[in-house]
RODRENDO-582334 format. One record per residue (C-alpha): x, y, z; residue number from 1. Coordinates in pm, whole numbers. Each point is the difference from the previous one (the first is absolute). Layout:
N
{r {X Y Z} NUM},
...
end
This chain:
310
{r {10430 19786 9403} 1},
{r {-169 -294 174} 2},
{r {-162 -102 -331} 3},
{r {335 11 -185} 4},
{r {167 -212 265} 5},
{r {-291 -241 -5} 6},
{r {30 -41 -378} 7},
{r {377 -44 26} 8},
{r {-41 -258 274} 9},
{r {-244 -196 -215} 10},
{r {237 11 -296} 11},
{r {289 -118 213} 12},
{r {-215 -279 142} 13},
{r {-104 -104 -351} 14},
{r {363 -3 -113} 15},
{r {100 -212 298} 16},
{r {-286 -245 -65} 17},
{r {90 -27 -371} 18},
{r {365 -52 87} 19},
{r {-89 -275 247} 20},
{r {-217 -185 -253} 21},
{r {271 29 -266} 22},
{r {257 -128 248} 23},
{r {-212 -307 85} 24},
{r {-52 -76 -369} 25},
{r {371 51 -70} 26},
{r {80 -256 267} 27},
{r {-245 -241 -165} 28},
{r {185 54 -329} 29},
{r {330 -68 174} 30},
{r {-135 -329 137} 31},
{r {-104 -97 -351} 32},
{r {339 86 -147} 33},
{r {165 -209 272} 34},
{r {-225 -294 -87} 35},
{r {-162 4 344} 36},
{r {-339 97 -141} 37},
{r {-152 -136 -320} 38},
{r {-19 226 -305} 39},
{r {-310 142 -163} 40},
{r {-269 -115 -52} 41},
{r {24 -243 293} 42},
{r {70 273 256} 43},
{r {-125 346 -88} 44},
{r {43 249 283} 45},
{r {-54 312 -213} 46},
{r {-325 -128 -151} 47},
{r {-113 -105 347} 48},
{r {70 344 149} 49},
{r {-203 156 -280} 50},
{r {-311 -190 114} 51},
{r {-34 260 273} 52},
{r {-92 366 -1} 53},
{r {295 239 25} 54},
{r {-76 92 361} 55},
{r {-2 -369 98} 56},
{r {316 -108 -180} 57},
{r {220 81 298} 58},
{r {-189 -260 206} 59},
{r {33 -252 -284} 60},
{r {375 75 -9} 61},
{r {24 -59 375} 62},
{r {-158 -342 -47} 63},
{r {222 -72 -299} 64},
{r {310 90 202} 65},
{r {-90 -277 246} 66},
{r {-67 -267 -264} 67},
{r {236 -300 25} 68},
{r {58 -219 -305} 69},
{r {197 -325 -14} 70},
{r {121 -97 -348} 71},
{r {72 -365 -77} 72},
{r {365 21 103} 73},
{r {-91 144 340} 74},
{r {-285 -248 34} 75},
{r {240 -290 -58} 76},
{r {229 150 266} 77},
{r {-292 9 243} 78},
{r {-76 -365 -77} 79},
{r {361 -98 68} 80},
{r {2 203 323} 81},
{r {-326 -160 118} 82},
{r {143 -345 -66} 83},
{r {321 89 184} 84},
{r {-205 125 297} 85},
{r {-100 -359 73} 86},
{r {349 -38 148} 87},
{r {23 334 182} 88},
{r {-93 -148 338} 89},
{r {-288 239 65} 90},
{r {-331 -136 126} 91},
{r {-231 -76 -293} 92},
{r {-316 -65 198} 93},
{r {-114 -75 357} 94},
{r {43 -376 -44} 95},
{r {189 -18 -329} 96},
{r {309 -227 -23} 97},
{r {334 147 99} 98},
{r {282 88 -240} 99},
{r {186 -331 26} 100},
{r {-315 -200 -68} 101},
{r {-90 215 -301} 102},
{r {348 -32 -150} 103},
{r {2 -376 50} 104},
{r {-331 -64 -177} 105},
{r {18 272 -266} 106},
{r {202 -194 -264} 107},
{r {-282 -255 -36} 108},
{r {-284 254 15} 109},
{r {-265 34 -270} 110},
{r {-102 342 -130} 111},
{r {-359 89 -84} 112},
{r {-182 323 -87} 113},
{r {-237 194 222} 114},
{r {-320 -3 -204} 115},
{r {-271 172 204} 116},
{r {-375 -46 -25} 117},
{r {-24 -23 -380} 118},
{r {314 -171 -137} 119},
{r {115 147 -329} 120},
{r {296 -87 -226} 121},
{r {105 367 17} 122},
{r {24 4 382} 123},
{r {325 150 128} 124},
{r {78 -321 189} 125},
{r {34 -191 -329} 126},
{r {232 266 -139} 127},
{r {219 -11 311} 128},
{r {24 -376 0} 129},
{r {160 38 -345} 130},
{r {225 277 133} 131},
{r {98 -229 291} 132},
{r {132 -244 -260} 133},
{r {178 270 -199} 134},
{r {131 219 284} 135},
{r {38 -241 293} 136},
{r {92 -311 -195} 137},
{r {-292 -206 129} 138},
{r {-24 -325 -196} 139},
{r {-291 -39 -241} 140},
{r {-126 -312 179} 141},
{r {-20 195 328} 142},
{r {-263 238 -141} 143},
{r {-346 -155 29} 144},
{r {-368 81 -32} 145},
{r {-218 61 303} 146},
{r {-154 -348 -23} 147},
{r {344 -163 -8} 148},
{r {110 220 290} 149},
{r {-302 -123 198} 150},
{r {108 -362 -57} 151},
{r {359 82 98} 152},
{r {-118 178 316} 153},
{r {-206 -304 97} 154},
{r {323 -203 -20} 155},
{r {169 248 233} 156},
{r {215 166 -267} 157},
{r {99 367 22} 158},
{r {-197 244 -217} 159},
{r {115 350 -95} 160},
{r {-286 230 -106} 161},
{r {122 267 -243} 162},
{r {-152 343 -64} 163},
{r {102 360 -56} 164},
{r {-197 200 255} 165},
{r {-177 -35 334} 166},
{r {-264 269 30} 167},
{r {-287 -107 223} 168},
{r {114 -364 21} 169},
{r {-333 -114 -148} 170},
{r {149 -159 -310} 171},
{r {230 -230 194} 172},
{r {-276 -89 246} 173},
{r {-222 -94 -294} 174},
{r {269 -235 -134} 175},
{r {76 -135 349} 176},
{r {-365 -79 78} 177},
{r {-122 -102 -347} 178},
{r {-173 -342 7} 179},
{r {-51 -45 -375} 180},
{r {271 -268 -7} 181},
{r {-184 -196 269} 182},
{r {183 135 304} 183},
{r {163 331 78} 184},
{r {365 61 82} 185},
{r {-121 123 338} 186},
{r {-176 -331 73} 187},
{r {288 -210 -131} 188},
{r {255 181 215} 189},
{r {-193 -97 312} 190},
{r {44 -367 -87} 191},
{r {329 -22 -194} 192},
{r {183 291 163} 193},
{r {158 98 -331} 194},
{r {213 316 -8} 195},
{r {-144 295 -193} 196},
{r {205 298 -115} 197},
{r {-161 308 -153} 198},
{r {251 176 -225} 199},
{r {-105 350 -109} 200},
{r {189 305 -121} 201},
{r {-178 274 194} 202},
{r {-258 -3 276} 203},
{r {-196 255 196} 204},
{r {33 -6 376} 205},
{r {-375 -48 30} 206},
{r {-5 -297 -237} 207},
{r {300 -171 160} 208},
{r {-143 53 350} 209},
{r {-332 -152 -108} 210},
{r {171 -307 -147} 211},
{r {214 -49 309} 212},
{r {-321 -2 205} 213},
{r {-201 -224 -234} 214},
{r {282 -231 -123} 215},
{r {253 6 286} 216},
{r {190 -309 -118} 217},
{r {70 139 -350} 218},
{r {348 147 -50} 219},
{r {-64 339 -165} 220},
{r {306 124 -191} 221},
{r {0 344 -165} 222},
{r {285 229 -102} 223},
{r {-183 326 66} 224},
{r {-272 81 252} 225},
{r {-220 305 -58} 226},
{r {-132 207 287} 227},
{r {-231 302 -24} 228},
{r {282 210 -147} 229},
{r {-48 -192 -325} 230},
{r {-366 98 -22} 231},
{r {-231 297 3} 232},
{r {-63 -63 370} 233},
{r {355 101 80} 234},
{r {-91 351 -115} 235},
{r {-280 10 256} 236},
{r {269 -26 268} 237},
{r {286 198 -154} 238},
{r {-192 275 -181} 239},
{r {-370 18 95} 240},
{r {-59 312 -211} 241},
{r {134 -166 -315} 242},
{r {-197 -315 85} 243},
{r {-323 201 10} 244},
{r {82 174 -328} 245},
{r {75 -331 -173} 246},
{r {-317 -153 146} 247},
{r {-201 282 -158} 248},
{r {198 -44 -322} 249},
{r {-98 -369 -11} 250},
{r {-365 81 69} 251},
{r {8 236 -298} 252},
{r {167 -230 -254} 253},
{r {-76 -359 101} 254},
{r {-358 17 -141} 255},
{r {165 12 -344} 256},
{r {164 -341 51} 257},
{r {-151 -310 -163} 258},
{r {147 -316 156} 259},
{r {-54 -332 -181} 260},
{r {-38 -199 322} 261},
{r {-340 39 174} 262},
{r {150 -53 346} 263},
{r {185 331 -29} 264},
{r {-337 175 36} 265},
{r {-41 -143 350} 266},
{r {54 217 305} 267},
{r {238 278 -107} 268},
{r {254 -229 -170} 269},
{r {-10 219 -310} 270},
{r {135 289 208} 271},
{r {270 -174 200} 272},
{r {50 -345 -153} 273},
{r {-104 -352 96} 274},
{r {-61 -40 373} 275},
{r {80 371 36} 276},
{r {377 -52 -19} 277},
{r {63 322 -198} 278},
{r {345 -102 -131} 279},
{r {235 182 -239} 280},
{r {148 -325 -138} 281},
{r {26 -169 -341} 282},
{r {205 -275 -165} 283},
{r {87 -35 -366} 284},
{r {-204 -320 -27} 285},
{r {-302 124 194} 286},
{r {-150 276 212} 287},
{r {-160 -115 328} 288},
{r {-366 93 37} 289},
{r {97 126 347} 290},
{r {182 287 -175} 291},
{r {-194 326 -39} 292},
{r {-224 -51 -307} 293},
{r {55 363 -103} 294},
{r {340 -126 -127} 295},
{r {-108 -307 -197} 296},
{r {-372 2 -73} 297},
{r {-154 88 -336} 298},
{r {-254 280 -18} 299},
{r {-234 218 -201} 300},
{r {65 307 -219} 301},
{r {340 -108 -135} 302},
{r {138 -91 342} 303},
{r {364 -115 -10} 304},
{r {120 -238 275} 305},
{r {357 42 122} 306},
{r {42 -375 -50} 307},
{r {-272 -247 -83} 308},
{r {-75 -297 221} 309},
{r {17 -318 -208} 310},
end
């Protein structure tokens, strides 16, 4: 009798697991039909689930259930909300200008991309400068290159740095401290006192806190701030058992991943994303490297990413 019950229990458990996985995939299909997620082959949840052994697919489904995707329409809404937050009256940094000052100088501000250590024409900052023109109505002559922004800053003009995501804060700090144009924005601000605004769609609490410490005079404006609940580390607090199971799951499957960027092999970035942020986040135009690579990285033996990072 014990054996029969044991077999029945296992069958019932298997049925419940299968039903849960099907439910998660059905919700993915519903998001696609609603236009919230991109269609195949850009986003392929079923193919991604099939990367994993049957016994591990429930853990993959639990990760997939937490995945947050912003299509272009939602991304534009985030950009508009971030821009509007300049006027919300909340403190933007320890010594950043107040609301009235920001509103007074904003109409004449120049917009420039956040470029990071190795500037590239495909950087998100360039894309969002174009979106600032299209979505926010910023005039073409207000969008300038980094070198022109440096000259404007030296004249005391307001500069708005535009980007999509604040992860560790490193990319903005690289732009802020870059001396390739002869002097950095950081150095120029000490002498000219120009106003700097950092406009980003989404930011992690850790990244925003770091920037407020390292660049206290910069007005940091984001529409959505991520805490640990938006990352794998939130599971460590809310569900330690599941966190341990997913950690073991990552140890098992991450060795199959083949990232193009050498830096992803540093530390354990390949397991939990750049600077160990462990996010569940992606945009239509790009996937942050701080997002769990198990979602976006290519791999061996016919591995299928959920969404590729461009």
